[in-house]
Backbone as CSV, one residue per row, in Angstrom:
resi,resn,N_x,N_y,N_z,CA_x,CA_y,CA_z,C_x,C_y,C_z
1,MET,-26.811,6.034,83.201,-26.523,6.437,81.835,-26.969,5.345,80.864
2,GLU,-27.396,5.758,79.711,-27.764,4.817,78.660,-26.901,5.113,77.438
3,ARG,-26.356,4.050,76.850,-25.460,4.225,75.705,-25.650,3.066,74.735
4,ILE,-25.821,3.386,73.478,-25.903,2.384,72.416,-24.653,2.513,71.551
5,ILE,-23.888,1.419,71.453,-22.640,1.417,70.696,-22.772,0.400,69.568
6,THR,-22.396,0.806,68.368,-22.512,-0.051,67.198,-21.131,-0.400,66.647
7,TYR,-20.935,-1.677,66.359,-19.689,-2.159,65.778,-19.996,-2.868,64.459
8,HIS,-19.187,-2.587,63.448,-19.345,-3.243,62.149,-18.277,-4.332,62.037
9,ILE,-18.724,-5.558,61.882,-17.841,-6.716,61.917,-17.213,-6.948,60.535
10,ASP,-15.889,-7.142,60.524,-15.210,-7.409,59.253,-14.912,-8.905,59.118
11,ASP,-14.359,-9.268,58.003,-14.108,-10.685,57.720,-13.067,-11.287,58.655
12,GLN,-12.186,-10.458,59.220,-11.133,-10.969,60.096,-11.687,-11.528,61.401
13,THR,-12.857,-11.079,61.789,-13.460,-11.574,63.026,-14.598,-12.552,62.748
14,ASP,-14.728,-12.986,61.515,-15.769,-13.949,61.137,-15.633,-15.220,61.969
15,GLY,-16.730,-15.655,62.574,-16.734,-16.863,63.385,-16.426,-16.630,64.855
16,MET,-15.959,-15.456,65.217,-15.655,-15.139,66.613,-16.948,-14.932,67.386
17,ARG,-17.013,-15.445,68.602,-18.197,-15.238,69.429,-18.248,-13.782,69.919
18,VAL,-19.453,-13.329,70.228,-19.640,-11.951,70.688,-18.735,-11.653,71.871
19,GLU,-18.728,-12.541,72.860,-17.926,-12.287,74.062,-16.434,-12.220,73.734
20,GLN,-15.973,-13.026,72.781,-14.562,-12.985,72.386,-14.231,-11.662,71.714
21,TYR,-15.121,-11.214,70.859,-14.901,-9.941,70.159,-14.853,-8.776,71.143
22,LEU,-15.794,-8.752,72.075,-15.847,-7.641,73.028,-14.637,-7.639,73.949
23,ARG,-14.185,-8.826,74.364,-12.980,-8.887,75.172,-11.777,-8.368,74.381
24,ARG,-11.739,-8.682,73.097,-10.619,-8.277,72.246,-10.524,-6.761,72.133
25,ILE,-11.659,-6.062,72.165,-11.627,-4.609,72.007,-11.653,-3.865,73.344
26,GLY,-11.503,-4.613,74.451,-11.283,-3.939,75.730,-12.348,-4.085,76.782
27,TYR,-13.448,-4.759,76.489,-14.470,-4.987,77.521,-13.902,-5.931,78.581
28,SER,-14.195,-5.644,79.839,-13.723,-6.500,80.926,-14.711,-7.645,81.167
29,TYR,-14.259,-8.645,81.914,-15.161,-9.734,82.298,-16.346,-9.194,83.092
30,GLN,-16.083,-8.201,83.937,-17.165,-7.588,84.715,-18.168,-6.905,83.795
31,ASN,-17.681,-6.227,82.747,-18.580,-5.624,81.756,-19.499,-6.680,81.150
32,LEU,-18.906,-7.798,80.716,-19.685,-8.847,80.073,-20.711,-9.445,81.034
33,THR,-20.312,-9.630,82.290,-21.229,-10.182,83.288,-22.430,-9.259,83.495
34,ARG,-22.152,-7.970,83.577,-23.250,-7.020,83.777,-24.130,-6.906,82.539
35,LEU,-23.527,-6.960,81.361,-24.317,-6.889,80.133,-25.267,-8.086,80.005
36,LYS,-24.824,-9.250,80.453,-25.678,-10.431,80.405,-26.954,-10.246,81.229
37,LYS,-26.866,-9.412,82.261,-28.014,-9.198,83.143,-28.931,-8.078,82.652
38,MET,-28.485,-7.334,81.648,-29.302,-6.253,81.098,-30.176,-6.788,79.966
39,PRO,-31.457,-6.426,79.939,-32.357,-6.959,78.901,-31.962,-6.469,77.506
40,GLU,-31.878,-7.419,76.565,-31.586,-7.118,75.166,-30.397,-6.170,75.010
41,SER,-29.318,-6.509,75.699,-28.120,-5.667,75.647,-27.257,-5.967,74.428
42,ILE,-27.435,-7.158,73.834,-26.632,-7.559,72.674,-27.563,-7.845,71.503
43,LEU,-27.353,-7.140,70.407,-28.136,-7.378,69.202,-27.189,-7.562,68.014
44,ILE,-27.510,-8.541,67.164,-26.776,-8.741,65.921,-27.749,-8.509,64.770
45,ASN,-27.442,-7.513,63.967,-28.331,-7.121,62.859,-29.752,-6.849,63.359
46,GLY,-29.822,-6.230,64.553,-31.109,-5.843,65.117,-31.844,-6.932,65.859
47,VAL,-31.275,-8.132,65.940,-31.929,-9.264,66.605,-31.227,-9.567,67.928
48,TRP,-32.015,-9.685,68.993,-31.445,-9.989,70.300,-30.643,-11.282,70.232
49,SER,-29.428,-11.256,70.811,-28.532,-12.407,70.705,-27.819,-12.642,72.028
50,TYR,-27.104,-13.755,72.078,-26.366,-14.143,73.273,-24.873,-13.846,73.103
51,MET,-24.167,-13.858,74.241,-22.729,-13.635,74.213,-21.989,-14.721,73.431
52,ARG,-22.555,-15.907,73.380,-21.891,-17.013,72.688,-22.269,-17.094,71.210
53,THR,-23.102,-16.186,70.747,-23.502,-16.197,69.341,-22.303,-15.849,68.465
54,PRO,-22.040,-16.621,67.409,-20.911,-16.298,66.511,-21.229,-15.103,65.618
55,LEU,-20.197,-14.334,65.326,-20.321,-13.186,64.437,-19.849,-13.556,63.037
56,HIS,-20.336,-12.817,62.051,-19.942,-13.060,60.669,-19.610,-11.731,59.997
57,GLY,-18.799,-11.795,58.963,-18.438,-10.590,58.233,-19.667,-9.827,57.773
58,ASN,-19.614,-8.494,57.889,-20.697,-7.570,57.535,-21.838,-7.535,58.547
59,ASP,-21.720,-8.287,59.652,-22.719,-8.165,60.715,-22.614,-6.793,61.381
60,THR,-23.708,-6.352,61.945,-23.723,-5.154,62.785,-24.031,-5.588,64.208
61,LEU,-23.060,-5.381,65.085,-23.206,-5.730,66.493,-23.559,-4.473,67.281
62,THR,-24.640,-4.534,68.025,-25.080,-3.397,68.837,-25.021,-3.780,70.313
63,VAL,-24.365,-2.938,71.101,-24.303,-3.119,72.550,-25.119,-2.002,73.190
64,HIS,-26.109,-2.401,73.974,-27.001,-1.436,74.617,-26.731,-1.459,76.123
65,ILE,-26.083,-0.395,76.604,-25.733,-0.280,78.027,-26.830,0.517,78.732
66,ARG,-27.364,-0.051,79.803,-28.369,0.651,80.611,-27.916,0.626,82.067
67,GLU,-27.564,1.769,82.584,-27.205,1.896,83.997,-28.218,2.822,84.647
68,THR,-28.971,2.292,85.584,-30.073,3.058,86.178,-29.776,3.533,87.595
69,GLU,-28.646,3.081,88.167,-28.346,3.447,89.543,-27.430,4.674,89.596
70,ASN,-27.368,5.289,90.780,-26.447,6.393,91.048,-25.370,5.924,92.016
71,SER,-24.248,6.630,92.048,-23.225,6.334,93.053,-23.819,6.528,94.442
72,PRO,-23.677,5.556,95.326,-24.224,5.709,96.675,-23.426,6.741,97.476
73,ASN,-24.115,7.435,98.356,-23.484,8.362,99.315,-22.802,9.560,98.669
74,ILE,-23.162,9.880,97.429,-22.663,11.116,96.812,-23.862,12.032,96.595
75,LEU,-23.933,13.086,97.386,-25.054,14.010,97.297,-24.821,15.016,96.168
76,PRO,-25.862,15.368,95.432,-25.699,16.413,94.415,-25.485,17.774,95.065
77,ALA,-24.576,18.552,94.510,-24.300,19.893,95.027,-24.063,20.831,93.850
78,ARG,-24.693,21.975,93.897,-24.551,22.946,92.815,-23.237,23.698,92.978
79,LEU,-22.236,23.284,92.217,-20.896,23.856,92.286,-20.437,24.194,90.871
80,PRO,-19.553,25.173,90.722,-19.061,25.527,89.379,-18.332,24.354,88.729
81,LEU,-18.572,24.172,87.426,-17.901,23.132,86.660,-17.336,23.738,85.382
82,ASP,-16.056,23.523,85.146,-15.414,23.973,83.911,-15.231,22.746,83.010
83,ILE,-16.235,22.498,82.163,-16.227,21.321,81.294,-15.589,21.686,79.960
84,LEU,-14.497,21.004,79.627,-13.798,21.278,78.375,-14.318,20.435,77.219
85,TYR,-14.825,19.244,77.560,-15.276,18.328,76.503,-16.242,17.321,77.113
86,GLU,-17.253,16.954,76.331,-18.165,15.901,76.768,-18.779,15.231,75.553
87,ASP,-18.861,13.901,75.604,-19.627,13.150,74.618,-20.379,12.049,75.360
88,GLU,-20.818,11.030,74.672,-21.623,9.986,75.309,-20.811,9.057,76.205
89,ASP,-19.486,9.139,76.124,-18.633,8.181,76.818,-17.740,8.777,77.898
90,ILE,-17.293,10.017,77.712,-16.358,10.630,78.656,-16.707,12.098,78.866
91,ILE,-16.173,12.651,79.949,-16.272,14.094,80.193,-14.922,14.558,80.744
92,ILE,-14.413,15.661,80.205,-13.138,16.238,80.636,-13.435,17.516,81.404
93,VAL,-12.939,17.578,82.634,-13.200,18.724,83.505,-11.882,19.364,83.917
94,ASN,-11.860,20.688,83.929,-10.732,21.450,84.461,-11.054,21.751,85.920
95,LYS,-10.496,20.949,86.824,-10.820,21.042,88.249,-10.076,22.201,88.909
96,PRO,-10.774,23.006,89.709,-10.070,24.086,90.421,-9.313,23.543,91.622
97,ALA,-8.290,24.269,92.031,-7.593,23.933,93.267,-8.561,24.110,94.436
98,GLY,-8.417,23.256,95.442,-9.284,23.338,96.615,-10.505,22.445,96.540
99,MET,-10.762,21.856,95.385,-11.911,20.951,95.226,-11.418,19.506,95.264
100,PRO,-11.844,18.720,96.248,-11.484,17.299,96.247,-12.152,16.586,95.073
101,VAL,-11.585,15.487,94.655,-12.207,14.700,93.596,-13.373,13.889,94.162
102,HIS,-13.166,13.253,95.322,-14.204,12.434,95.960,-14.652,13.051,97.283
103,PRO,-15.881,12.792,97.688,-16.312,13.215,99.022,-15.507,12.481,100.092
104,SER,-15.316,13.151,101.223,-14.640,12.533,102.357,-15.283,13.082,103.630
105,LEU,-14.758,12.675,104.758,-15.367,13.036,106.044,-15.548,14.545,106.205
106,ASN,-14.535,15.314,105.826,-14.607,16.764,105.995,-14.924,17.504,104.699
107,ASN,-15.182,16.737,103.655,-15.516,17.333,102.349,-16.683,16.561,101.742
108,TYR,-17.804,16.622,102.445,-18.919,15.749,102.092,-19.735,16.255,100.915
109,ARG,-19.721,17.593,100.689,-20.584,18.145,99.647,-19.849,19.106,98.717
110,ASN,-18.541,19.115,98.725,-17.826,20.109,97.920,-16.839,19.483,96.937
111,SER,-17.077,18.228,96.557,-16.150,17.534,95.668,-16.606,17.604,94.218
112,LEU,-15.694,17.207,93.339,-16.028,17.112,91.918,-17.157,16.107,91.704
113,ALA,-17.141,15.024,92.459,-18.210,14.023,92.348,-19.568,14.629,92.682
114,ASN,-19.640,15.443,93.730,-20.895,16.113,94.087,-21.375,17.025,92.962
115,ALA,-20.429,17.764,92.370,-20.786,18.703,91.309,-21.334,17.970,90.088
116,LEU,-20.688,16.859,89.704,-21.157,16.109,88.546,-22.473,15.389,88.832
117,MET,-22.670,14.953,90.068,-23.943,14.333,90.420,-25.085,15.325,90.219
118,TYR,-24.867,16.569,90.628,-25.885,17.610,90.429,-26.072,17.897,88.942
119,TYR,-24.987,17.972,88.207,-25.016,18.273,86.773,-25.898,17.271,86.030
120,TYR,-25.735,15.998,86.342,-26.527,14.980,85.644,-27.926,14.825,86.239
121,GLN,-28.072,15.126,87.512,-29.413,15.116,88.107,-30.313,16.128,87.407
122,GLN,-29.748,17.300,87.088,-30.526,18.326,86.399,-30.943,17.877,84.997
123,GLN,-30.230,16.929,84.431,-30.573,16.390,83.113,-31.455,15.148,83.209
124,GLY,-31.763,14.728,84.444,-32.586,13.542,84.641,-31.866,12.247,84.308
125,LYS,-30.526,12.237,84.462,-29.741,11.056,84.108,-29.105,10.457,85.357
126,PRO,-29.168,9.129,85.506,-28.423,8.487,86.604,-26.931,8.594,86.331
127,PHE,-26.127,8.580,87.392,-24.699,8.797,87.207,-23.899,8.057,88.265
128,ILE,-22.920,7.285,87.799,-21.945,6.639,88.673,-20.608,7.327,88.435
129,PHE,-20.012,7.847,89.497,-18.771,8.617,89.369,-17.590,7.678,89.196
130,ARG,-16.926,7.789,88.048,-15.764,6.958,87.738,-14.662,7.858,87.185
131,CYS,-13.777,8.307,88.055,-12.703,9.220,87.668,-11.452,8.410,87.332
132,THR,-10.856,8.696,86.185,-9.710,7.917,85.721,-8.397,8.422,86.295
133,ASN,-8.115,9.714,86.186,-6.867,10.269,86.728,-7.208,11.191,87.897
134,ARG,-7.020,10.687,89.074,-7.404,11.431,90.279,-6.335,12.465,90.631
135,LEU,-6.784,13.631,91.010,-5.890,14.719,91.401,-6.041,14.995,92.888
136,ASP,-4.948,15.427,93.516,-5.040,15.896,94.897,-6.000,17.081,94.974
137,ARG,-6.554,17.288,96.141,-7.509,18.384,96.335,-6.944,19.720,95.870
138,ASP,-5.689,20.009,96.198,-5.115,21.316,95.883,-4.343,21.353,94.574
139,THR,-4.427,20.284,93.793,-3.867,20.292,92.435,-4.980,20.661,91.469
140,SER,-4.737,21.642,90.632,-5.747,22.067,89.659,-5.524,21.349,88.337
141,GLY,-6.533,21.460,87.456,-6.331,21.017,86.087,-7.199,19.878,85.619
142,LEU,-6.737,19.237,84.547,-7.546,18.309,83.770,-7.707,16.948,84.419
143,THR,-8.931,16.471,84.386,-9.219,15.109,84.804,-10.286,14.540,83.882
144,VAL,-10.229,13.230,83.631,-11.185,12.581,82.738,-12.065,11.636,83.542
145,ILE,-13.362,11.722,83.300,-14.346,10.895,83.996,-15.096,10.061,82.966
146,ALA,-15.204,8.759,83.217,-15.956,7.873,82.334,-17.440,7.980,82.655
147,LYS,-18.280,7.938,81.621,-19.710,8.099,81.808,-20.478,6.787,81.868
148,HIS,-19.808,5.676,81.578,-20.473,4.383,81.732,-19.419,3.315,81.977
149,MET,-19.869,2.105,82.257,-18.973,1.053,82.730,-17.945,0.623,81.685
150,VAL,-18.293,0.653,80.410,-17.366,0.189,79.380,-16.243,1.201,79.157
151,SER,-16.590,2.474,79.016,-15.535,3.475,78.853,-14.633,3.511,80.080
152,SER,-15.208,3.282,81.258,-14.411,3.252,82.486,-13.419,2.102,82.469
153,SER,-13.877,0.920,82.062,-13.014,-0.258,82.032,-11.869,-0.067,81.052
154,ILE,-12.175,0.459,79.879,-11.143,0.638,78.857,-10.145,1.711,79.279
155,LEU,-10.627,2.809,79.858,-9.722,3.857,80.331,-8.827,3.358,81.457
156,SER,-9.377,2.527,82.351,-8.572,1.977,83.447,-7.458,1.098,82.900
157,ALA,-7.771,0.289,81.889,-6.745,-0.552,81.268,-5.692,0.301,80.570
158,MET,-6.119,1.389,79.924,-5.176,2.298,79.283,-4.250,2.936,80.309
159,THR,-4.796,3.286,81.456,-3.978,3.866,82.523,-2.925,2.877,82.995
160,ALA,-3.332,1.630,83.165,-2.394,0.598,83.617,-1.268,0.374,82.607
161,ARG,-1.570,0.550,81.327,-0.552,0.388,80.276,0.212,1.689,80.006
162,HIS,-0.113,2.743,80.738,0.505,4.064,80.554,0.187,4.642,79.185
163,ASP,-1.013,4.357,78.680,-1.435,4.866,77.379,-2.109,6.235,77.471
164,ILE,-2.335,6.715,78.678,-2.856,8.067,78.868,-1.671,8.950,79.261
165,LYS,-1.325,9.895,78.405,-0.162,10.749,78.645,-0.597,11.971,79.454
166,ARG,0.091,12.202,80.545,-0.253,13.299,81.448,0.930,14.248,81.602
167,GLU,0.687,15.514,81.347,1.723,16.525,81.544,1.237,17.531,82.581
168,TYR,2.104,17.796,83.562,1.793,18.752,84.616,2.727,19.951,84.505
169,LEU,2.283,21.077,85.033,3.129,22.250,85.187,3.241,22.566,86.669
170,ALA,4.468,22.817,87.119,4.708,23.130,88.523,5.625,24.340,88.617
171,ILE,5.522,25.044,89.735,6.399,26.200,89.978,7.260,25.920,91.200
172,VAL,8.567,26.112,91.017,9.515,25.990,92.119,10.305,27.289,92.206
173,ARG,10.888,27.552,93.362,11.713,28.752,93.501,13.144,28.458,93.076
174,GLY,13.735,29.401,92.346,15.116,29.240,91.926,15.247,28.682,90.523
175,CYS,16.488,28.331,90.184,16.832,27.845,88.844,17.133,26.354,88.916
176,VAL,16.294,25.562,88.273,16.452,24.102,88.328,17.653,23.684,87.474
177,THR,18.547,22.926,88.092,19.750,22.460,87.408,19.956,20.971,87.688
178,PRO,20.143,20.157,86.657,20.068,20.475,85.232,18.657,20.836,84.799
179,ALA,18.532,21.449,83.636,17.246,21.975,83.187,16.283,20.890,82.715
180,SER,16.750,19.672,82.558,15.868,18.561,82.203,16.478,17.274,82.725
181,GLY,15.633,16.267,82.887,16.141,14.999,83.386,15.012,14.055,83.756
182,THR,15.384,12.920,84.312,14.425,11.907,84.745,14.719,11.534,86.186
183,VAL,13.693,11.514,86.996,13.815,11.064,88.380,13.243,9.656,88.450
184,ASN,14.074,8.707,88.810,13.661,7.308,88.953,13.970,6.895,90.381
185,ALA,12.997,7.077,91.253,13.203,6.804,92.671,11.906,6.275,93.272
186,PRO,11.935,5.134,93.950,10.716,4.526,94.483,10.122,5.343,95.624
187,ILE,8.812,5.275,95.737,8.081,6.067,96.727,7.306,5.143,97.660
188,GLY,7.383,5.444,98.958,6.651,4.670,99.957,6.052,5.576,101.007
189,ARG,5.340,4.989,101.943,4.716,5.752,103.032,5.770,6.270,103.994
190,THR,5.444,7.374,104.664,6.300,7.932,105.700,5.770,7.502,107.060
191,GLY,6.450,6.569,107.711,6.021,6.099,109.014,4.598,5.574,109.001
192,SER,3.809,6.024,109.952,2.411,5.573,110.058,1.446,6.528,109.364
193,SER,1.967,7.555,108.703,1.105,8.537,108.049,0.346,7.909,106.893
194,LEU,-0.952,8.220,106.803,-1.768,7.747,105.695,-1.614,8.633,104.465
195,ILE,-1.024,9.815,104.651,-0.962,10.806,103.586,0.455,11.010,103.065
196,GLU,1.384,11.296,103.963,2.724,11.707,103.548,3.516,10.556,102.932
197,ARG,4.313,10.883,101.915,5.146,9.907,101.228,6.612,10.345,101.270
198,LYS,7.500,9.392,100.950,8.936,9.672,100.934,9.610,8.760,99.918
199,ILE,10.855,9.088,99.573,11.661,8.194,98.751,12.094,7.020,99.628
200,ASP,11.820,5.812,99.147,12.110,4.610,99.940,12.679,3.541,99.006
201,PHE,14.013,3.416,98.994,14.665,2.488,98.071,14.540,1.032,98.514
202,GLU,14.113,0.796,99.757,13.984,-0.579,100.241,12.576,-1.129,100.021
203,ASN,11.567,-0.328,100.361,10.197,-0.846,100.333,9.259,-0.065,99.420
204,GLY,9.753,0.979,98.782,8.887,1.812,97.959,8.526,1.176,96.623
205,GLU,7.521,1.749,95.968,7.088,1.311,94.641,7.779,2.156,93.579
206,GLN,8.080,1.530,92.450,8.775,2.229,91.375,8.007,3.482,90.974
207,ALA,8.750,4.561,90.774,8.144,5.827,90.346,9.128,6.539,89.418
208,VAL,8.618,6.970,88.256,9.470,7.619,87.254,8.800,8.899,86.778
209,THR,9.545,10.013,86.866,9.048,11.323,86.443,10.074,11.973,85.525
210,HIS,9.619,12.456,84.372,10.482,13.216,83.462,10.168,14.700,83.635
211,TYR,11.204,15.526,83.764,10.971,16.955,83.965,11.759,17.778,82.961
212,ARG,11.260,18.999,82.734,11.910,19.923,81.791,11.521,21.345,82.173
213,VAL,12.501,22.205,82.332,12.222,23.611,82.628,11.719,24.294,81.367
214,VAL,10.571,24.960,81.474,10.011,25.642,80.299,10.147,27.156,80.407
215,GLY,10.550,27.645,81.571,10.744,29.084,81.703,11.222,29.475,83.082
216,GLU,11.874,30.636,83.155,12.329,31.197,84.432,11.915,32.657,84.474
217,LYS,11.350,33.062,85.614,10.864,34.431,85.730,10.656,34.763,87.202
218,ASN,10.990,35.981,87.566,10.740,36.472,88.926,11.301,35.544,90.002
219,GLY,12.455,34.946,89.709,13.098,34.087,90.698,12.503,32.703,90.821
220,HIS,11.633,32.344,89.894,10.991,31.028,89.924,11.206,30.302,88.598
221,SER,11.056,28.981,88.641,11.103,28.158,87.431,9.752,27.490,87.225
222,LEU,9.301,27.512,85.970,8.101,26.773,85.580,8.583,25.469,84.955
223,VAL,8.142,24.347,85.516,8.658,23.044,85.133,7.541,22.183,84.552
224,SER,7.810,21.572,83.398,6.902,20.588,82.810,7.296,19.208,83.321
225,LEU,6.282,18.418,83.733,6.547,17.090,84.281,5.636,16.070,83.613
226,ILE,6.230,14.990,83.160,5.464,13.913,82.528,5.676,12.639,83.338
227,LEU,4.581,11.994,83.699,4.629,10.828,84.562,4.642,9.534,83.756
228,GLU,5.496,8.614,84.176,5.421,7.243,83.661,4.619,6.370,84.608
229,THR,4.620,6.732,85.877,3.867,5.998,86.891,2.950,6.983,87.599
230,GLY,2.075,6.478,88.434,1.109,7.361,89.079,1.041,7.160,90.580
231,ARG,2.167,7.309,91.258,2.189,7.132,92.718,1.622,8.356,93.427
232,THR,1.118,8.135,94.616,0.597,9.226,95.430,1.688,10.272,95.663
233,HIS,1.365,11.537,95.379,2.270,12.676,95.590,3.581,12.534,94.798
234,GLN,3.556,11.822,93.674,4.801,11.510,92.965,5.591,12.745,92.579
235,ILE,4.941,13.716,91.951,5.658,14.923,91.523,6.192,15.677,92.727
236,ARG,5.372,15.812,93.739,5.770,16.578,94.920,6.966,15.949,95.613
237,VAL,6.958,14.632,95.741,8.056,13.931,96.416,9.313,13.921,95.547
238,HIS,9.161,13.695,94.249,10.328,13.650,93.362,11.010,15.013,93.260
239,MET,10.233,16.071,93.165,10.853,17.393,93.071,11.543,17.780,94.376
240,GLN,10.968,17.380,95.493,11.649,17.604,96.774,12.964,16.817,96.816
241,TYR,12.945,15.616,96.293,14.110,14.724,96.324,15.285,15.310,95.550
242,ILE,15.014,15.996,94.432,16.121,16.565,93.647,16.461,17.986,94.085
243,GLY,15.817,18.453,95.161,16.189,19.742,95.740,15.398,20.932,95.262
244,TYR,14.283,20.684,94.544,13.465,21.783,94.049,11.987,21.505,94.333
245,PRO,11.610,21.535,95.620,10.214,21.243,95.961,9.276,22.327,95.451
246,LEU,8.042,21.945,95.228,7.032,22.905,94.776,6.776,23.940,95.860
247,ILE,6.617,25.193,95.465,6.254,26.214,96.441,4.795,26.001,96.859
248,GLY,4.480,26.413,98.080,3.116,26.310,98.587,2.713,24.925,99.039
249,ASP,3.660,23.989,99.092,3.327,22.606,99.435,3.419,22.423,100.949
250,TYR,2.257,22.357,101.603,2.230,22.325,103.064,2.899,21.074,103.643
251,LEU,2.963,19.979,102.884,3.578,18.753,103.390,5.086,18.720,103.176
252,TYR,5.533,19.131,102.010,6.923,18.916,101.630,7.751,20.195,101.520
253,ASN,7.081,21.347,101.515,7.805,22.618,101.423,6.842,23.761,101.747
254,PRO,6.608,24.026,103.039,5.630,25.061,103.412,6.125,26.482,103.131
255,ASP,6.410,26.726,101.851,6.853,28.047,101.379,5.608,28.754,100.838
256,MET,4.902,29.467,101.727,3.588,30.023,101.389,3.639,31.507,101.028
257,GLU,4.816,32.037,100.706,4.931,33.473,100.455,4.109,33.913,99.252
258,TYR,4.034,33.076,98.228,3.379,33.484,96.984,2.084,32.733,96.681
259,ILE,1.888,31.591,97.289,0.710,30.774,96.978,0.387,29.906,98.188
260,GLN,-0.906,29.628,98.384,-1.356,28.905,99.571,-1.685,27.444,99.292
261,ARG,-1.229,26.927,98.196,-1.404,25.494,97.882,-0.245,25.090,96.989
262,GLN,0.008,23.770,96.874,1.114,23.346,96.017,0.894,23.873,94.609
263,ALA,1.926,24.490,94.049,1.823,25.111,92.723,1.936,24.032,91.653
264,LEU,0.849,23.269,91.485,0.846,22.126,90.575,-0.458,22.107,89.792
265,HIS,-0.337,21.941,88.477,-1.492,22.022,87.578,-1.424,20.917,86.536
266,SER,-2.505,20.167,86.399,-2.613,19.134,85.364,-2.918,19.836,84.045
267,TYR,-1.880,20.009,83.240,-1.945,20.892,82.077,-2.445,20.209,80.811
268,CYS,-2.038,18.973,80.593,-2.343,18.328,79.309,-2.661,16.851,79.499
269,LEU,-3.696,16.394,78.801,-4.041,14.976,78.733,-4.140,14.585,77.264
270,SER,-3.531,13.473,76.887,-3.671,12.978,75.525,-3.842,11.460,75.571
271,PHE,-4.800,10.964,74.794,-5.110,9.540,74.792,-6.050,9.231,73.637
272,ARG,-6.212,7.946,73.367,-7.171,7.516,72.362,-8.539,7.359,73.004
273,HIS,-9.557,7.824,72.311,-10.913,7.718,72.834,-11.229,6.246,73.107
274,PRO,-11.785,5.931,74.289,-11.993,4.524,74.646,-12.983,3.774,73.757
275,ILE,-13.863,4.485,73.077,-14.858,3.827,72.231,-14.564,4.039,70.751
276,THR,-14.314,5.259,70.337,-14.121,5.548,68.909,-12.695,5.308,68.435
277,GLY,-11.727,5.326,69.356,-10.327,5.173,68.976,-9.682,6.438,68.444
278,LYS,-10.420,7.540,68.416,-9.885,8.802,67.911,-8.851,9.368,68.881
279,ASP,-7.761,9.928,68.336,-6.742,10.569,69.176,-7.277,11.884,69.726
280,LEU,-7.158,12.053,71.044,-7.652,13.250,71.714,-6.514,13.916,72.478
281,LYS,-6.567,15.235,72.541,-5.592,15.984,73.327,-6.271,17.228,73.884
282,PHE,-6.098,17.440,75.185,-6.721,18.575,75.855,-5.661,19.318,76.677
283,THR,-5.787,20.633,76.712,-4.905,21.450,77.552,-5.740,22.442,78.347
284,ALA,-5.224,22.816,79.498,-5.866,23.822,80.352,-4.791,24.782,80.836
285,GLU,-4.944,26.040,80.538,-3.938,27.047,80.897,-3.793,27.169,82.414
286,LEU,-2.682,27.741,82.835,-2.436,27.924,84.266,-3.559,28.726,84.918
287,PRO,-3.957,28.358,86.134,-4.967,29.129,86.850,-4.385,30.450,87.369
288,VAL,-5.260,31.309,87.841,-4.887,32.679,88.218,-3.795,32.705,89.277
289,ASP,-3.901,31.850,90.307,-2.926,31.929,91.400,-1.511,31.580,90.930
290,MET,-1.395,30.685,89.964,-0.070,30.362,89.428,0.388,31.407,88.420
291,LEU,-0.537,32.003,87.686,-0.185,33.054,86.724,0.345,34.301,87.441
292,LYS,-0.105,34.542,88.646,0.407,35.694,89.407,1.910,35.542,89.690
293,ILE,2.356,34.312,89.853,3.766,34.053,90.112,4.549,33.970,88.815
294,PHE,3.901,33.349,87.808,4.573,33.143,86.532,3.656,33.638,85.410
295,PRO,3.549,34.959,85.238,2.634,35.514,84.240,3.081,35.185,82.825
296,LYS,2.101,35.194,81.913,2.403,34.955,80.501,3.290,36.067,79.978
297,SER,4.116,35.714,79.003,4.950,36.737,78.376,4.058,37.690,77.573
298,SER,4.344,38.951,77.637,3.552,39.937,76.920,3.921,39.946,75.432
């Protein structure tokens, strides 16, 4: 990917070196190291400059990112893509259930990464797959992918600070009581399993989930869940812990009467754009298999 980003320097940053300014606005040390190796990646008022060059009020700083490589071992595959938003820095995709985010031993050509590799190959653009909020294979919904190293670095830092707000919708059987609350219970591995997780108050990592029932219909509850942390299987384990596991969850509640995968959907993402700073919010309606259980009100 190639990206040219322009910054207008104000008097408050007068005298600050380029590298100091870029670090201040979220560039990582790795970003700066890679930019130093790219030809004419830093320009001040159109003139090639160094990272140690001081900036002055009213200067125009231009960062020219050139990434010519592709992610290794990700083959392009022509697969359906539901793209909700795309600009020069990020792409928002509504991922279907059943599609892994990354290729793996048994999913070598059917992942979101494969689909995006093909998408950009058709445009003649190199692409490194950098997914910010990873979803389980059978979880549907919104995910954000960075299109270059700087947006990726800034989004990763935002994730670590919990600045990316994520809301999920899940379906459980029965009436959730109380109708809202917070689950604060640490999560750890289950025995020697690489996949399964459990509540572990001795060795687990902190995990916090806020939940709220948004509707009840046909003997099921539709629950909104907002994460403060991002542990593996956090929603699935927390809902099982409070006695209302997700239906269709083969690991934690193999209740497959109505759906053949965990009834979990990444419904809403809200965050500040990593480059422009603009507030963004995206939503994706429930997919068909979940709507069959919890149809929209007429």
